[in-house]
C-alpha positions as CSV (number, residue, x, y, z in Angstrom):
1,M,82.2,66.1,115.1
2,Q,84.1,63.0,116.3
3,I,82.2,60.3,118.3
4,K,84.6,60.8,121.2
5,E,83.3,64.4,121.5
6,L,79.8,63.2,122.4
7,D,78.6,63.5,125.9
8,T,77.5,60.1,127.3
9,P,75.4,58.2,127.5
10,F,74.3,58.5,123.8
11,V,72.7,56.2,121.3
12,L,74.7,55.7,118.1
13,I,73.4,54.5,114.7
14,D,76.1,53.1,112.4
15,L,75.0,54.3,109.0
16,E,76.9,51.7,107.0
17,R,75.6,48.8,109.0
18,M,72.0,50.2,108.9
19,G,72.3,50.7,105.2
20,A,73.4,47.1,104.7
21,N,70.5,45.9,106.8
22,I,68.0,47.9,104.8
23,R,69.4,46.6,101.5
24,D,69.4,43.0,102.7
25,M,65.8,43.0,103.8
26,Q,64.7,44.8,100.6
27,Q,66.5,42.1,98.7
28,I,64.6,39.3,100.6
29,A,61.3,41.0,99.7
30,D,62.3,41.5,96.1
31,L,63.4,37.9,95.6
32,G,60.2,36.8,97.2
33,R,58.3,39.2,94.9
34,V,56.5,40.8,97.9
35,R,56.2,44.4,99.0
36,L,58.2,45.5,102.1
37,R,56.4,47.7,104.6
38,P,58.8,48.1,107.5
39,H,57.5,48.6,111.1
40,A,58.6,52.1,112.2
41,K,58.0,51.4,115.9
42,T,61.6,50.1,115.9
43,H,63.2,53.4,114.8
44,K,60.5,56.0,115.3
45,M,62.4,58.4,113.0
46,T,61.3,59.8,109.6
47,E,64.9,60.0,108.5
48,V,65.1,56.2,108.7
49,A,61.7,55.7,107.2
50,T,62.8,57.8,104.2
51,L,66.0,55.6,103.7
52,Q,63.8,52.5,103.8
53,I,61.4,53.9,101.2
54,E,64.2,55.1,99.0
55,A,65.6,51.5,99.0
56,G,62.2,50.2,97.8
57,A,59.8,49.9,100.7
58,V,56.2,50.9,99.8
59,G,55.6,52.7,103.0
60,V,55.7,52.0,106.7
61,T,53.8,50.2,109.4
62,V,53.2,51.8,112.8
63,A,51.6,50.6,116.0
64,K,50.0,53.8,117.3
65,L,48.2,56.7,115.8
66,G,50.7,59.1,117.3
67,E,53.5,57.3,115.3
68,A,51.4,57.7,112.1
69,E,51.0,61.4,112.7
70,V,54.8,61.8,113.1
71,M,55.4,59.8,109.9
72,A,52.9,61.9,108.0
73,D,54.5,65.1,109.3
74,G,57.9,63.8,108.0
75,G,56.5,63.2,104.5
76,V,55.7,59.5,104.6
77,R,52.7,59.1,102.4
78,D,51.7,55.4,102.7
79,I,51.1,54.2,106.3
80,L,49.6,51.1,107.8
81,I,48.3,51.4,111.3
82,A,48.5,47.8,112.6
83,Y,46.6,48.4,115.8
84,P,43.0,48.8,116.8
85,I,41.7,52.4,116.8
86,I,39.2,52.7,119.6
87,G,37.7,55.8,121.3
88,R,36.2,59.1,120.2
89,R,39.3,61.2,120.4
90,K,41.3,58.7,118.3
91,I,38.5,58.7,115.7
92,E,38.7,62.5,115.4
93,R,42.5,62.4,115.1
94,L,42.3,59.6,112.5
95,A,39.8,61.7,110.5
96,A,42.3,64.6,110.6
97,L,45.1,62.4,109.4
98,L,43.3,60.7,106.5
99,P,43.6,63.5,104.0
100,R,47.3,63.8,104.7
101,A,48.5,60.3,103.7
102,A,47.2,57.0,102.3
103,I,46.2,55.3,105.5
104,T,45.3,51.6,105.9
105,L,43.9,50.3,109.1
106,A,43.9,46.9,110.8
107,V,40.5,45.9,112.2
108,E,39.4,42.8,114.1
109,S,36.1,43.7,115.8
110,E,32.7,45.3,115.3
111,E,33.9,48.3,117.4
112,G,37.0,48.7,115.3
113,I,35.1,48.7,112.1
114,A,32.6,51.2,113.4
115,A,35.4,53.5,114.5
116,A,37.2,53.3,111.1
117,A,33.9,54.0,109.3
118,E,33.1,57.0,111.5
119,A,36.6,58.4,110.8
120,G,36.0,58.0,107.1
121,R,32.7,59.8,107.3
122,L,34.2,62.7,109.2
123,A,37.0,63.0,106.7
124,G,34.7,62.5,103.7
125,C,36.8,59.7,102.2
126,R,36.9,55.9,102.1
127,V,39.3,54.1,104.5
128,A,41.2,51.0,103.4
129,V,41.1,48.3,106.0
130,L,42.7,44.9,106.6
131,I,41.1,42.2,108.8
132,E,43.7,41.1,111.4
133,V,43.8,37.4,111.9
134,D,45.4,35.5,114.8
135,S,47.8,32.9,113.3
136,G,48.8,31.5,116.7
137,F,50.2,34.4,118.8
138,R,47.0,34.9,120.7
139,R,47.3,38.6,121.1
140,V,44.8,40.4,118.9
141,G,43.1,39.3,115.7
142,V,40.0,37.4,114.8
143,K,40.0,33.6,115.1
144,P,41.1,32.0,111.8
145,E,37.8,30.5,111.1
146,A,35.4,31.0,108.1
147,E,32.4,32.2,110.1
148,F,34.3,35.0,111.9
149,L,36.1,36.2,108.7
150,R,32.9,36.2,106.7
151,A,31.0,38.1,109.4
152,L,33.6,40.9,109.6
153,A,34.0,41.1,105.8
154,A,30.2,41.5,105.4
155,R,30.1,44.1,108.2
156,I,32.9,46.1,106.4
157,T,31.0,46.1,103.1
158,E,28.0,47.6,104.9
159,E,29.9,50.7,105.5
160,S,30.2,53.0,102.4
161,S,33.2,54.8,104.0
162,L,35.3,51.5,104.2
163,E,37.1,49.4,101.6
164,L,38.2,45.9,102.4
165,K,41.7,45.5,101.0
166,G,42.9,42.2,102.5
167,L,44.2,40.4,105.6
168,L,47.0,40.9,108.1
169,T,48.6,38.7,110.7
170,F,51.6,38.6,113.1
171,A,53.1,35.4,114.3
172,G,54.9,36.8,117.4
173,Q,55.4,33.2,118.6
174,S,58.4,33.1,116.3
175,Y,60.3,35.1,119.0
176,D,60.0,32.1,121.3
177,T,61.7,29.6,119.0
178,E,65.1,27.9,119.4
179,S,65.9,26.9,115.8
180,D,65.5,27.8,112.2
181,E,63.4,24.7,111.7
182,E,60.9,25.9,114.3
183,R,60.9,29.4,112.8
184,R,60.3,28.0,109.3
185,R,57.4,25.9,110.6
186,I,55.8,28.9,112.3
187,A,56.3,31.0,109.1
188,T,54.6,28.3,107.1
189,I,51.6,28.3,109.5
190,E,51.6,32.1,109.4
191,A,51.5,32.3,105.7
192,G,49.3,29.3,105.2
193,T,46.6,30.7,107.6
194,V,46.2,34.0,105.7
195,E,46.6,32.3,102.3
196,R,43.7,29.9,103.0
197,L,41.4,32.6,104.4
198,A,42.2,35.1,101.6
199,A,41.4,32.4,99.0
200,M,38.1,31.8,100.8
201,L,37.2,35.5,100.8
202,E,38.3,35.8,97.1
203,A,35.9,33.0,96.3
204,D,33.1,34.9,98.1
205,G,33.8,37.9,95.8
206,Y,36.0,40.0,98.0
207,R,39.2,41.3,96.5
208,M,42.3,40.4,98.6
209,E,44.8,42.9,97.3
210,I,47.0,42.8,100.4
211,V,48.0,39.8,102.5
212,S,50.4,41.1,105.1
213,A,52.6,39.0,107.4
214,G,56.2,38.6,108.6
215,S,58.4,39.9,111.4
216,T,62.1,40.1,111.6
217,P,62.6,36.5,112.7
218,S,60.1,35.1,110.2
219,S,60.4,37.3,107.1
220,R,63.2,35.4,105.5
221,F,61.0,32.3,105.6
222,V,57.7,34.0,104.8
223,A,58.9,35.8,101.8
224,G,57.9,33.9,98.7
225,L,55.4,31.6,100.4
226,P,52.2,31.3,98.4
227,G,49.6,34.0,99.1
228,V,51.7,36.5,101.0
229,T,52.0,39.9,99.3
230,E,53.6,42.1,102.0
231,L,56.2,41.8,104.8
232,R,56.3,43.9,108.0
233,P,59.6,43.4,109.8
234,G,60.9,46.1,112.1
235,T,63.9,45.2,114.2
236,Y,66.1,44.2,111.2
237,V,66.9,47.8,110.5
238,F,69.2,47.9,113.6
239,G,69.5,44.4,115.0
240,D,70.1,43.5,118.6
241,L,71.1,40.6,120.8
242,M,67.5,39.3,120.8
243,Q,67.7,38.9,117.0
244,V,71.2,37.5,117.2
245,K,69.8,34.8,119.4
246,L,67.0,34.1,116.9
247,G,69.5,33.8,114.1
248,A,67.9,36.8,112.3
249,H,70.9,39.0,112.7
250,E,74.7,38.8,113.0
251,L,76.6,40.5,115.8
252,D,78.8,42.5,113.5
253,R,75.8,43.8,111.6
254,C,74.0,45.3,114.6
255,A,73.8,49.1,113.9
256,L,72.6,50.5,117.2
257,T,74.8,50.9,120.2
258,V,74.7,52.6,123.6
259,Y,77.8,54.7,124.0
260,T,78.9,54.9,127.7
261,T,81.6,56.1,130.0
262,I,83.1,54.2,132.9
263,I,82.4,56.4,136.0
264,S,83.5,54.0,138.8
265,R,86.0,51.2,139.4
266,P,85.0,50.0,142.8
267,A,87.0,46.7,142.6
268,P,89.6,45.1,140.2
269,D,86.9,42.9,138.7
270,R,84.1,45.6,138.6
271,A,83.3,48.8,136.8
272,V,80.2,51.0,136.5
273,V,79.0,52.8,133.3
274,D,76.8,55.9,133.1
275,A,73.7,54.1,131.7
276,G,71.1,51.8,133.2
277,T,67.6,50.7,132.7
278,K,66.4,54.3,131.8
279,L,68.4,53.9,128.6
280,F,69.0,50.2,128.0
281,S,65.4,49.4,129.2
282,S,64.8,46.1,130.9
283,D,63.4,44.3,127.8
284,G,64.3,40.8,126.9
285,E,66.6,38.1,128.3
286,D,70.4,38.2,128.9
287,S,72.8,38.1,125.9
288,P,72.9,34.8,124.1
289,I,76.7,35.0,124.0
290,G,77.1,35.2,127.8
291,T,77.8,38.9,128.2
292,G,74.7,39.8,130.3
293,R,72.5,42.7,129.5
294,G,74.5,43.8,126.5
295,Y,77.7,43.2,124.5
296,A,80.6,45.6,124.8
297,I,82.0,45.9,121.2
298,G,85.6,44.9,121.2
299,H,85.4,43.6,124.8
300,P,84.0,40.1,125.0
301,D,85.7,39.9,128.4
302,V,83.2,42.5,129.8
303,T,79.8,41.4,131.1
304,L,77.0,44.0,131.7
305,E,75.9,42.0,134.7
306,W,73.0,44.1,136.2
307,M,71.6,47.6,136.1
308,T,69.7,50.1,138.2
309,E,68.0,53.2,136.7
310,E,71.2,55.2,135.9
311,H,74.0,52.7,136.5
312,G,75.3,49.7,134.6
313,M,77.4,47.3,136.6
314,L,80.2,45.5,134.7
315,R,82.0,42.3,135.6
316,L,85.6,42.4,134.2
317,D,87.5,39.3,133.3
318,E,91.3,39.4,133.7
319,A,91.9,40.8,130.2
320,A,89.6,43.8,130.8
321,R,90.9,44.9,134.2
322,G,93.0,47.6,132.5
323,L,89.9,49.7,131.9
324,R,89.9,53.0,133.8
325,I,87.4,55.7,134.9
326,G,86.8,57.9,131.8
327,D,87.2,55.1,129.3
328,R,84.3,54.7,126.7
329,L,82.5,51.5,125.9
330,A,79.8,51.0,123.2
331,F,77.2,48.3,124.0
332,I,74.9,46.4,121.6
333,P,71.6,46.2,123.7
334,V,69.3,43.2,124.2
335,H,66.3,45.0,122.5
336,C,66.9,48.0,120.3
337,C,63.2,49.0,120.1
338,G,63.2,49.6,123.9
339,V,66.3,51.7,123.7
340,I,65.0,54.0,121.0
341,N,61.9,54.8,123.0
342,M,64.2,55.9,125.9
343,T,66.1,58.6,124.1
344,D,65.2,62.0,122.5
345,R,68.2,62.0,120.0
346,V,70.6,59.6,118.3
347,A,73.9,60.2,116.6
348,A,74.1,59.0,113.0
349,V,77.7,58.0,112.6
350,R,80.0,56.8,109.9
351,G,83.3,55.4,111.1
352,S,84.5,57.7,113.9
353,E,82.5,60.7,112.5
354,V,79.1,62.0,113.6
355,E,77.3,62.9,110.4
356,A,74.0,64.0,112.0
357,I,72.0,64.2,115.1
358,W,68.5,62.9,114.6
359,N,65.5,63.5,116.8
360,V,63.5,60.5,117.7
361,A,60.3,62.3,116.7
362,A,57.9,59.5,117.6
363,R,59.4,58.7,120.9
364,G,56.7,58.2,123.6
365,K,53.9,58.3,121.0
366,F,51.9,55.6,122.7
367,Q,48.5,57.1,122.1
C-alpha cells in the first residue's frame, strides 16, 4: 500500500529514521559501557520493543503495570516497572505477571516495599527491586540522604521475597534546560547522586548490581559517567520538536509524523487540517523553529497555529498559499509520546510504502 492510500488522520512511523535512532542510542550506551533499557511508554508497541532488544537493549522500562502486561504478552522477557505499585488489585496483577517475565520494581516507600513483598509471596518467587532516589526533579523518589537509603535497604532485606538490586533515578529537570552546558551539569548531578549512594550501600554490604539513570536529553551526557550501569531514554526512538529544542534530536531524524488532509481553505492565508488535540494532544510548548504546534515537513512556510479537538488551524505564508482542499501534509508533533497514546494504530512506512500497520497495544494502559 502507498502512504497516499491511507485515510487521514494517521500516524506514520518512518522505519529508516527509527532504525537509525535505535542504533545511535545503542551506540551511546555501548561506548559508555552501560546497558540500555529503553522506556516503552513512548512507543507502547511490542514491535518497537523487539527492534530495540534486537539492536542490543537488555529489556524495556515501563511506567504502568498495564504496559508491563502488554510487553510480556508480546514476548518481552526483561521489564523494569519504574513506578510505585500500590493497591491490592495491582499486587494481585503483579503476582500473576511475575512468573511470565523477569520483573524489576522501583520502590521508594514502606508501602511500596510491602506491596512488592506481598506480590512475591503470592507468586512464590523473589522480586528484584531498585530504590528510587530523587536527584532533583522532586517527583517521586526517596531523599538522597544516607538515613533514608539505609532505612529502606534494611526494610527490603527483612522481606524474604525481595532482593535489592540497586538504585534508580530520573532527572526530569533536564527537560527545562536551555543549553548543553546545563544538561551536562544536571547529568553530572544525576549520575553523581546515585554513584555516591550506591557506593555507600556497597560499603554497608549491599550489592548494587544496577544503577539506573538517564532520559533522552541526558543520556548522551550520563553514559560513561562513573557508577551508572544502565540508561532509560524513551523519546529518542521517534524524536519530536521538544527533543529538537533540547538538542537531543535533529529535525530530519524525527521518525513519527501525523499525516493529515486539508479540509478547508477559509481564507487565502488560512487552512484547516483534519487533526486537532485529540490526535496531536496539547502537550508541550510551541515549536522551537517558529511553526506553532507542529512542523509541516517540506513546508516551513506553514504554521500549525492553534487546534480544537478535531481541527488544526494553519497560517499560510505567501509561498504556501497554493495549498488546496484535499492536499496532504505530514507534521512532526511537539511531543510524540502524547500522540502515540491518542491512536489505536500506526503505519510503519519505508519511503512511500506502508510496510505494516501496527497496533498500539499498550495505548491507554494507565493502570
